[in-house]
C-alpha positions in Angstrom: 78.8 -18.5 40.0 78.4 -17.3 43.6 75.5 -19.7 44.1 77.6 -22.6 42.8 80.4 -21.6 45.2 78.1 -21.6 48.2 76.7 -25.1 47.2 80.2 -26.5 47.9 81.3 -27.3 51.5 83.5 -24.2 51.6 83.5 -20.9 53.4 82.0 -17.9 51.6 84.3 -16.5 48.9 87.0 -14.2 50.1 89.2 -11.7 48.2 92.0 -14.1 48.3 89.9 -16.7 46.6 89.2 -14.2 43.8 92.9 -13.5 43.5 93.8 -17.2 43.3 91.2 -17.8 40.6 92.3 -14.8 38.6 96.0 -15.9 38.8 95.0 -19.3 37.4 92.9 -17.7 34.7 95.6 -15.4 33.2 97.7 -18.2 31.7 94.6 -19.8 30.2 93.6 -16.5 28.8 97.0 -15.9 27.2 96.9 -19.4 25.7 93.5 -18.6 24.1 94.6 -15.2 22.8 96.9 -17.0 20.4 93.9 -18.4 18.6 92.5 -14.9 18.0 95.6 -12.8 17.4 95.5 -12.6 13.6 95.5 -9.1 12.2 92.2 -7.9 10.6 92.5 -7.6 6.8 93.9 -4.1 5.9 95.3 -3.2 9.3 99.0 -3.8 8.4 98.4 -1.6 5.3 96.8 1.0 7.6 99.9 1.0 9.8 102.0 1.6 6.7 99.7 4.4 5.6 100.0 6.1 9.1 103.7 5.7 9.1 103.9 7.4 5.6 101.9 10.3 7.1 104.4 10.5 10.0 101.6 9.6 12.4 102.7 8.0 15.7 100.6 5.1 16.9 99.6 4.4 20.5 97.4 1.7 22.0 95.2 1.3 25.0 93.6 -2.0 26.2 91.6 -3.7 28.9 94.1 -6.5 29.0 96.8 -7.0 31.7 100.4 -6.3 30.9 101.3 -10.0 30.3 98.4 -10.3 27.9 99.2 -7.0 26.2 102.9 -8.0 25.7 101.8 -11.3 24.2 99.5 -9.5 21.7 102.1 -6.8 20.9 104.5 -9.5 20.0 101.9 -11.2 17.7 101.0 -7.8 16.2 104.7 -7.0 15.5 105.1 -10.3 13.5 102.2 -9.1 11.3 103.4 -5.5 10.7 101.2 -3.8 13.3 103.6 -2.7 16.0 102.4 0.4 18.0 104.9 3.0 19.2 103.4 2.8 22.7 101.0 0.3 24.3 99.3 1.1 27.7 97.2 -1.2 29.9 95.1 -0.3 33.0 97.8 -1.3 35.4 100.1 1.4 34.0 97.9 4.2 35.2 96.1 5.2 38.4 92.3 5.3 38.5 91.5 2.3 36.3 90.9 1.8 32.6 88.3 2.8 30.1 86.4 5.0 29.8 88.7 7.1 32.0 91.2 9.1 29.9 94.4 8.1 31.8 95.7 5.6 29.3 95.2 8.1 26.5 97.0 10.7 28.5 100.0 8.4 29.2 100.2 7.6 25.5 100.3 11.3 24.7 103.1 11.8 27.3 105.2 8.9 26.1 104.6 9.8 22.4 105.3 13.4 23.2 102.2 14.6 21.4 100.1 17.7 22.2 97.6 19.1 22.2 95.2 16.2 22.7 92.8 17.5 20.0 95.4 16.5 17.4 95.0 12.9 18.4 92.5 10.3 17.2 91.2 7.4 19.2 90.0 4.4 17.3 87.8 1.8 19.0 85.1 -0.8 18.6 83.2 -0.8 22.0 81.3 2.0 23.7 83.8 2.3 26.6 86.7 2.2 24.0 85.1 5.1 22.2 84.1 7.1 25.3 87.8 7.1 26.3 88.5 9.4 23.4 86.1 12.3 24.2 87.0 12.0 27.9 90.6 12.7 26.9 89.7 15.5 24.5 90.5 13.4 21.3 88.7 12.8 18.1 87.2 9.3 17.8 86.6 6.7 15.0 84.2 3.9 15.7 84.7 0.5 14.0 81.4 -1.3 13.2 81.6 -4.5 11.1 84.8 -6.0 12.6 83.9 -4.9 16.1 82.8 -6.6 19.3 79.6 -4.7 19.0 78.8 -6.5 15.7 79.9 -9.7 17.3 80.6 -11.6 14.0 83.8 -13.4 13.0 85.0 -13.0 9.4 83.5 -16.4 8.6 80.2 -15.6 10.3 80.0 -12.3 8.4 80.6 -14.1 5.0 77.9 -16.6 5.8 75.4 -14.0 7.1 72.4 -12.7 5.1 72.3 -9.2 3.9 69.6 -8.4 6.5 71.7 -9.8 9.3 74.7 -7.8 8.2 72.7 -4.6 8.0 71.3 -5.3 11.5 74.8 -5.9 12.9 76.1 -2.7 11.4 73.2 -0.7 12.5 73.5 -2.0 16.1 77.2 -1.3 16.3 76.8 2.2 14.6 74.2 3.3 17.1 76.1 2.2 20.2 79.3 3.7 19.0 77.6 7.0 18.0 75.9 7.2 21.3 79.3 6.7 23.0 80.7 9.7 21.1 82.2 8.5 17.8 82.9 11.4 15.4 83.3 9.1 12.4 82.4 5.5 11.7 84.2 2.9 9.5 83.3 -0.7 8.9 86.7 -2.2 9.5 89.8 -1.3 11.5 91.6 -1.6 8.1 89.5 1.2 6.6 90.6 4.2 8.9 92.9 6.2 6.6 90.2 8.2 4.8 88.5 9.0 8.1 91.8 10.1 9.6 92.5 12.3 6.6 89.0 13.8 6.9 89.6 14.6 10.6 93.0 16.1 9.8 91.2 18.4 7.3 88.8 19.4 10.1 91.7 20.1 12.5 93.4 22.3 9.8 90.1 24.2 9.5 90.3 24.9 13.3 87.6 22.4 14.2 87.8 20.7 17.6 86.3 17.5 18.9 
């Protein structure tokens, strides 16, 4: 992109140019988000299961606040509203894998100690955020960015391609520090119950 910019009869790119481009990009990004804001199968039921266990739900993201608010609204319509949702702009020091967004969730949710919390994620930086904050972590494989397959692409894939996608995602998430792995974000309850048992037995992440 820098090479293309310098081919034009313009001055070298400046910080103000970056800010202008980013400001123009945000509305387009939000517009696109609406096409991909459908809840993954089983996630609304997982929210219900967590509520029935009196588990409070927080969220961290790499999105900006306007993008996050848009997605929270879409999630609410589908029964997936978190109790707290934090973006990088809410904390000093940047986003993932730094622990600051997890810390702010804990503060706003009034939960301590940190080892009673579970971080669920589908990218290495998403997972690394958990151990950095002293939390348990669950890595999501099949429905993750690491697998990189839509539901339609997964259904059309061969068994070998599916196995390869799961293996790739599993390795990267394990390497990032995942304590447990699940295939879908809608399949987390059993893993959360297992972690709760470990906590009750005095285990720590």
